[in-house]
N, C-alpha and C positions, 0 to 999 in steps of 0.2 A: 547214605543220607548225608546231605551237606551240613556242615557245622553252622550254627547260628551266627549271624553277623553281629559283632560286638556293638553295643549301643553307641559308642564313640564313633565308629565307622559310619553308622547310619546318620548321625548328626552331620558328619563331614561331607556326606553325599548331597546334602541340601545346601544350595548356594546361600551365602550370607547376603542379607539385603545390602544393596549399594547405598552408601551414604550420599546425601546431597552435596557434601563438600568434595567427594570424589568424582562427581559428574561435572563435566565441562560442556557448556552450551554456547552456541552462536545465536540461536533463535531461528524460528521458521522463516520462510520467505516473506510472508505477508502480515501475520498477526503481531500487533504491537505488544510489548511487554507490559504487564501490570505493575512491575517493580519500578521503584524510583531510585535514583542514585543517592548514595550517601553525600552529605554536604561537602562541597569543594571537589568532588569527583566529576569526571566527564566521560562521555561516550562519543566515539567517532565511528560512523558506519556508512561508508559510501556504497551505493549500488550502481552497477553498470548493466544496462538492459537493452533489448531490442524488441519493441512491440511489433510483431509481424502479422499483418492482415493483408487480404488481397490487394495488390497494387501499391502497398506502402510498407516501408520499414521505418519505424519510429525509434531511432537510437537515442538513448538518454542516460543521464546521470541524476541520481537523487540521493542526497547525503543527509543523514541524521546527525546533528550536532547538539548533544544534550549536556546539561550541566546541573549538578545537584546544588540548588540554591539554598535549601534548608532541609531539615529533617522532614521526610515524606513528600518533599516538593521539588520537582524537576522542571526546568524550563529548557526550551530548545528552538532551533531554527532549522528549516528544511529547504536548502537551495536546490533548484532544479534547472538543468540545462538539457537541450535536445537538438537533434538534427533529423529532418525527414528526407528520406529518399523515396521518390515517387516514380512509378512506372508510367510512361506516356506524358510526363509533364516535368517542369523544372523542379529540381531539388531545393532544399533550403539553401540560402546564401550564407553558408557557414553555420557554426554552432550558434544557437539562439537561446536567449534567456526565457525560462518558463515562469509560471506563477510561484512565488515563494511563500512559505508558511512559517508562522511562529506558533509555538505551542506551550502549554503548561499542563502538568499532570500532578494530581494530589492523591496520595495513597490513603485509602480509608481503613484498610485492614491488611494484616500480614499473615500469610499461611503459617500454621504451626503444626508440626507433626503430631499425629494423634487426634487432631480435630478436623472436622469436615469442611469448615469455612475456608474458601480460597483467598488468595490475595486479590483485593479489589481496589481499583483506582478510577478516578474521574479524569477525563481528558477534555481539554478545550484547545481547539486549533482555529487560527485565523489566517486565511489565505488571501494574499494581496495580488492585484492584477498587474504584476510586473512584466509579464510576457506580452509580446505582440499578438493581436487578435483581429484587428481590422486595418483598413488602408494598406492591404498587402500587395496591391498592384498585380503584376504578372507572376508573383511568387506566393501563392496561397500556402505553400509548404512552410513558409516562415512563421505561420501562426502556431504558437505553442501556448498561448494564454486564453483566458475566457473574457477578460475585461471586467469581471465582476468580483466583488468581495464575497468570500464564502466562509461562513462560520460552521464549524463542526463540533458537535457535542458527543462524547462517547463514554462508555463504561467498559473497562478492560478487566479481565479476571485471569487468574493463573493458579493451578494446583498441581499436585504430584500424586502419582499412584505407583506402588511397588508391585511388579508383576510376579507370578509364581517362581520365575527363575531368579528373582532377586534384583533384576534390572529396573531402572527407573523409567517411567513414562511421564513426561511433563505435558500438561494440557492447558490450552488457552481458549477462552470464549469471549469474543468482543462484539459489541454492537455500537453503532453510531448513526447519527443523522446530520445531514448537511443542508444548509440553506444559503441561497445566493441572492445578491442584489441585482438590480437591472443595470445593464451596460449600454451606453450609446454606441451605435454602430454606423460606420461610414465606409462605403465602398466594399471591395472584396474582403471577406472575413471568414473566420472559422465556422460561421453559421450558414455558409452557403450563399451569401449575398453577392451581388455583382458590383461592378464599378460605379453604377449610377444610383446605388441604394443609399438612403438616409433613413435612419430609424433607431430601433433599440432591440435588445434581446435580454431575456432572463433565463439563465440555465435552470433546469428542473431541480427540484429538491431530491435528495438521495437518502435512502435507508440502506444500511450495509450490515451484514452479519458475517462473522468469521470464526470458525472453529479450527483449531490446530493441535497437532500431536507431535511430540518429539520422543523418539525411542533411543535411550542411551545404549548403543550397541557395544561400545567399549568406552573407556574414559575419553578418548580423543575423537572417536567416530560416532556420529548421531544421524539417524534417519528422521526426516521431518515430512509432514504433510499438512497442507492447508485446504480447507473446503470453504467456499465463499458463496454468499447470495447477495445480490445487489438489485435494488429497484429504484428507478429514476423517473420522476414525473416528466411530463412533456416540456421541452424547451420552447418558450414563446418568443417569437420574433414579430415585431410590428414596425410598419413604416411603408415607404413607397420609393420607387425609383424616381429620380428627378426627370421631369418630362423633357423629352427632346423638343427643340424649337418648333413651334407650330402644332404640337401634339396636345389637343385639349383633354385627352383622356389618359392620364398617366396610369400605367398598369399597377395593379396591387401586387403585393409580394406574398405569395402563398408559401411562406417559409416556416422553419421550425421543425421540431421532431416530436413524435408522439411518445408516450411512456414506454419504457423498456425495462425488462427484468432479465437477469442472467445468473447462471451459476458458474463457478470456476473451481479448478483443482490445481494445486501447486505442490508436486513432490520435490524434495530437495535432499541433499546430503551435506552434512557439516563436518569439518575437520578443525580441531582445536589444538593449537600448540601449547596453550596454557588456559587457566581459568579466565584470563583477560584478553586473549587473542585467538581469533578463529576466522575461518572463511566458509562461505556457503555457496553452493552451486545448485541452481534449481531452474524450473520452468513452470510458468503458469499457462494453463490452457482454458480458454473460455469458448465453448461451442457456440455456433451461430444460432441466432433466433430470427424471428420474422423481420425484425428491424435492424439487426446488427450482424456483421459477418464474423466468422471464426477468427480468433486472435491467439497467437502463440508467442509467449514472451520468455525467452531464456534470459537468465540473470546471474550475476556473480556479485557477492558482497563481502566486504572485509569488516570485521567487528573488533573494535579496540576499546577497552575500558581502562581507565586509569584513576 
């Protein structure tokens, strides 16, 4: 008969819970953090990616530059650049400027161990039409903008769970809604118009939801996963082609796009050199729908907090 295991050995066989201070994170590929930066601290997080869909490679960079302006309050700017490589047509004429975004985030509540309530923040973003979108001539691939001002309102949340093995699972759930103004459109544009078109376009409103999980595999290595849902109302385009000389019946422009909905998945792996420096490598996959083709977006990001 085996001797009984001493109580101290039984306790040692159960892993001690990982503390939040011992877990290092970079963040999942898509879900914004609900945390705000301490005053006078900053975050630098550049992404490099390639949105791959049939016939197009959309290479781009998107950089988050955030600054802790006050307690619970963070402001930031998101510059975007890109380059489109197109099969069967001219590529972008070099790197192009995209639409830039400024943002402000206010933290309403901070997660506390032993309590159920997550960290909760309000997010306000304003995107400016800094990228080219019309009068593209023979290079429609130069279009990386929308021509519209877009306002996004969001709620970001974050909480922690301790798994039976003692490791941490960090969870995020974010929702947002975006609304755009109307843009004047002239000539060849991102809205599918041709050189003779004169009119306007209004991008559809968007509702977006994102749930993300990060598993602290070790102090330095983290596995991450995003699941997303997006719904966009129809883009409206109105106007007409300029009549050719002697043409009394200028053609109407049956342009625009109907409403679209899609789901996405983005697995990623994180490696952290310290609590303030890490790198992420992931890929987002959005399956095709009736209106949109499949897209696959590999990405790499560096996360630096000071």
